[in-house]
N, C-alpha and C positions, 0 to 999 in steps of 0.2 A: 344578286345570288343566284347562281347556277342551278336550276331545278334538278330532282332525282327522280328519275323512271324506273317503276318499280318492274314493270317488264321486261325492260332492256338489261338491269340489273340481276333478273333471274336468268334470261339465257346466256350473259355471261357465266354466270355460276355452272351451269351444267355443262356447258362448254368445256370450262376448267376441271370440271370434273373427268371427262370422258377422256381427255388430253392426258392429263395427269396419271390416271389410271393404267390407262395402256402404257406407258412410257415406265412406271413403276412397276409393272408386271414382269417387263422385258430386262429389268436392270437389277434384280433382287439379289442385295448383300447381308452378311452378317457382320459381324463384329464383337461380340462378347469371346472371351477366352474360352477354350474346349470347341469352338464353332470354327468353321472354314469359311474363307472368302467366296461369295458366291455360291454358297453353301443352299442347301433345300429348306423351303419354310419349314419342314416337322424339325426342325433343329431349336425353333422357338417359340414361345408362347405369342400368338398374333389375335387374340381377344383380348379385349379389358372392358371393365364399366367403370363408370362417372358419376359421383352424385356430389352436388354442389348448391350453395346458397348463398343468398347477397341482396343487395340494394338493386331495387328497379325505381327509375327516374325519366321525365319526362325530358327533363335538360341532359347535355352530354358536353364533355369536356373540351368539345371541338369548337361552341357556339354555336352551331348553325342548325336550320331546320327546327326550331323552337316552336314557331309560331305564335309567339306571345306568350308562351307559358314560362317564363324564365325564373320563377321562384320554386326554389327546390323542394320537393316534397318525397321523402324516401319511404319505400314501401319495401316489403319482401318479396323475392322471389326465389323460385327453386328449379333445379334441373336435374336431370339424368339422362344418361346416355350409354349406349353400347356400341362399342367400336371395332372394326376389324383394320389391323395393321397390313397395309399393302407391303411397305416397303419401311428401312430403318426411317425415310423422312417424309411418308405421306400415308396416312389411312384415310377409310370411310365410317361415318358415326350416324348411329340413329338417336336422335335427342328429342325429350320430351322436357319441356319448357312451361312453368304457371307462376302466377302471380297475379298482382296488381300494380296499376299504373297511376299514378294521380298528377295532374297539373293544375296550377292556379297562374291566371292572367290577371295581374294587378292594376292593368291599366285598360282593361276591356270594357268597353262601350254598356251601357245600360240594357243594350237590345244584343250584344253580344255574349259568347260563352267565355264565363269568369272563370269556372272550374269544372274538371273533369275527372272522372274515377271510371276506369276501365279495367274488369275484372276479365282474367285468361283462366277460365277453367283447365283451358289446355290447348297444348301446340306439339306439333310434330313436324320435325325437318329432317333433311339427309344432308349433310355436310362433308365436306372435303377439307383436311387437315394436313397442314404442312409443318413439319417442324424444321426450321431456319437453318441450326447449327447446334454443334455442342461447344462450349467455352473451351476445352481443354481435347486436342486430338490425341493426347497421349492415354487418356483414360478408355479403357475398352466399357466402360459404362458412363454414358451421357448424365452428368449431376445436373446442369443447369442445361434447360430448352426453350429457347426462344420459339413461340409457335405462332399462327395465324390460320384460322379457318375461314371458311364462308360455306353458304347453304342454300336449299331452298325447302318451303315446308307450307305446311296450313296452320292458319291460327283460327281458334274459337273465341270471339271476346264479345262481351256488355258492355255497352258504354254509359253511364248515367251523368249528364250535364247538367252545368245551372247555370240562368241565364237571369240576371238580378235577383230574384228571392227565388225563381220557381225552378224545381227539379224535374229532370223527367230522363227517363231509363230507353233507352232504345232497345229494338228487338235483338236476339244475339246471332250473330252472324260468324261464317266461317270464310276466312280469305288468305289468300299466298300471302305469305311474308320470307324477307330474304335475313337470315344471321350472318352476321359478321362477326369474329371473336380474336382477338389477340391476348397475348399474354406469356407466361412462363412456368413451365413443370420444374419441380425439384424433386430429384429421387431421393425421397428419405428413409426409404427400405427397399429390397428387391422387389422389384414388381409392383412397389408401390409408389406413385408421384403426389406429391401435392400441387394443387392447381390453381395459381392467380390468375385471374381473365378479366378481361371487359370486352362487354358484347355491344356492339350496336345492332339495331334490329329496324329495319324498313318494313313498314305494315300499310295497310291499306288506308285511305285518306279519311275513312271513317271512323278510325279507331281513338281519337279525341273528340270525335261529336261535332268538328267544325268541318263543314262541307264548302268548297268551293276557295280554300284559302290559298295562300302564297305558292304552297308545296303540293305537287302532287302525290305524295305519299309520306307519311306522320313516320318521326324517329323517335326511340328511344332506348336507354342505355341499360345495361345490366352488369354491375360492378360483383363480382363473385370470387369464392374462395370454396375449394373441395378437394375430393381426394379421386384418384383412377386407380385402378386395381386391376393387374393383369390376372388373367381368368387360366386355368388349366395345371400341367404338371409344374410343381415348382421347383424341382432341381433343371429347368429347362431358362436360359435367361429371356425377358421380354425384348419382343422385337420394338417395340416403341422406346427403348432406352440404349438400343444398340449403336456402337459408332463403328462404321465401315472401314474408316483408316486407319482406327487402331487395331483391328484386328488382322488388316489387310498385311501393318508393318508386322503384327507378331508373327503371322505366317511365313512372310520372309525371313524373319530372323530367326524362327525354329528350323525352317529350311536351311538356312546358313548351317547354324549350328550341327544339324545332321549331318552336312557336307565334311563340313570340318572334324566331326569325331571319325566318319569313314577315311578321311586321309589321314587322320594320325594312327590310327588304327592299321591302316597299309603301310604307312611308313615305318612301323613298330615290325611288322612283319617281314617287311624287306630286309631290316636289322638281324631278325632273326634267321631268315634264310642267308644271310651272308655269310652270318658265324659259321650255319651249319656247312656252306660251302667249304670255307675254311678248314673246317673239321676234317670233312671227309677226304680233302686233298694231302693233308697231314697224314691222316691214317692209310692212304693208299701211296705216299710216298716211298719210292725204294731207290735208295742212295747208292748202291752198288751196281744199280743194272742186273740183278741177277735173277730175275723175275719173281721174286719173294717179296711183299708188302715188308717196310721195315718194323711194322708190328708182330710179324711172325718169322723176321729174320735174326735166328738164334747165333750168326757167324757174321755179323755186319763186316762191312769193306772187304767182300771177296772180290780177288782180283778178276779183272775183265774176263771174259772166254773159259772160267771154270765153272764146271757142271756141278750143280747142289742138287739137294735133296729139299723135300718141303720143308723141310726147317731153315734152307738157305746155307747150310753147310757142304763143303767140298765133298764130293764122292769120293769111295777110294779107288784107284787107279785100276783098272780090270787088267791083269797080266794072262799072257797065254789064251788071249779068247780066240778058240779055235772052233768054237759051236756057231754054226751058220744056218740059218734058217731060210730057204729058199721061198718058202710060200707059206703065208698064216692062214689057217682054216680056222674058222669061228664056228663051233658047231651050236646046235640048239640047246645042250647041254648050257653049253658058256652063255648062250644069250638068256637061259634060264635063271643062272646064278646073279647076274648083272641085273634082271627085271627083281627078283628077289629083294636086292638090296636097295633099289630105289623104291619100291612099295615101301618098306621097313623103314626108311632113311627119315628121323626126326630131329628137329633142332628147339633149342627152349625158345618163348617166343622171342621175335623181333632180336633173337641175338645170331652168332655162327656157334656156338656150341654145341656139338653133336651128344643126343641123348646114351646112354647107355644101352639103351634096348635097341637099336641099330649096331653095335658093336658085331653080333655074331655073322649077320649077312655081309658087312663091308668087309670081315675077314675072309669070307669066303671068296670075295672078289680078289682081296691082294695074294691070295694063295692060287688063285687063277692067272693073275698078273705074272707072279714068279715064276709059276709052273710051266706057261706057255710064252711068257717075254711078249705078253700083248703089249699095245700101245693103247691110252685110254683118254680122252677128251670128258673132261666134266664140265659140264655149262649149268649155271644157275640161274635163277629166274624167280622172280616174284608176280604179286598181283600190283593192280597200280593205287593202293593203300598207301598214302606218303608222298611223298616229294620224291620225283626224279631221280636226284641227288642220291638221298637215302636211300630207295632201292637198287641202285647201281653197286652201291657200294656193299649193301647188306649179300645180294646174290653174287658179287664177287667173293665176300670173306667166308660164305658159307662151301663155295667151291674150293677155294685154298684148305677149309679144316677139313673136308674130304680128303684132298690130297695129301696134307699133313699127316691123317689119319693110317692113309695106305702105305705112305711110304716109313710112317714108323712101324708097320707091320712086314718091313723088307723091301715093297714095291720099289721099282725103279724111279726115280723122280723124274729124269729125263724123258720119260716114256708116258708122263704123265702131264696134260695139259689141263690147268683150271681157268676159266673164264667165267665173268657175270653179266649177263644181258637186263637186269632188272625187269620193268614190265614190258619190254618193248617185242617181244616174241611169245605172247599168250596162247594158249592152246583151248582155252574157253572163255565164256563172257565172263565179263569183272561184275555184270551186273546184281550177280546173285554170289550168296555165300559158298555155295556149291563150287560154282566155277572158279571164284578167287581160291579156293583151295588146291583144285586141280594146278591152279597158276603157278602158285609156290612149291617149286621142285628143282632139283637137281639131276640133271640129265648125265646117266652113263653110255658113252659110244665108242665099243670095241674096234681096234684096225690095227 
């Protein structure tokens, strides 16, 4: 039978704690819905406490290291611990453990120890606990979690032995011991686990009162059941119940759904834009090529080359035109009339309909054009609010509306040019309301 060396076990356990703690600190992940993969530790509850009780026995289910004490003697054991979860699969816990262990050797010689009772007023150990797996990776919360733990601690014990009919009690001792625990934890409520486990404890050789025996250390078992309760804000998930794979899958699915929604919204916007473009093209269509859009053309199908007014109707022929203007002079007074018309020109919101308040100043411009036979260029402009196509249409329609009004007052349509530039020639910034107001304009240029 292979002998167990307590010092070697302690060194291996301590090395395991250091290696696993370092790895866990650098690979911390989340797993519960509402958290994010590789999220901060503050997203979780990482502290928990545990209470359990069970049966202590010198015998063990593996049948080794019994040292002759083969008859089962069940006694009560109890334990409490506080644990810090470092990652979903690893935590460190400080454990208190106490109780009494008894053993009977029915085949002991008259001079050998036939029975012992060892009281453990207290023991304290630091253990590393590994959660092996979640039984279903689709669940955000791990419902059933196999685990194992190994640690190193100090145990205070007092042993009473029976040799023949003589009982004797050794002095109380405090020695190193190594607990190794494995079992299952069941998530019975949010932040609460049912803990069913089996713990093997390697203790100093004096534990059963038999010195110089076959084994360098004594071994006793602790089958236990209890509860593990997460501490902290109840609205946060417990890190020890988390499932990193489920959280990562959920995060990928959410990002996919968001991208799909953005793509669908963009496709819908493109359809609307295409419909707007078709509408704009239809409204600006000029079938007879007379320079007046169908929307404003009251005399469709005008023959090519015929001069028309602002309504698209042929102009009456001018007979015996003998008046020749050799030189056109634009006075400051003329410019003032035009500036006043620009200043007072207003349209209905997002439409090309001229408001009545603008009529008086436009009337004076019409009189000026008739009286002095001036030519006039009308340039419509907008700010950059809305799509480019809609702004080009609106600026063109507004310039055409002004032209139509002036022609209706007797101005010569052939001497009036109406053009729309949309937002392409701003005179102020579009970043402010005041600047956008200045950019929404119709410019009058006499020549």
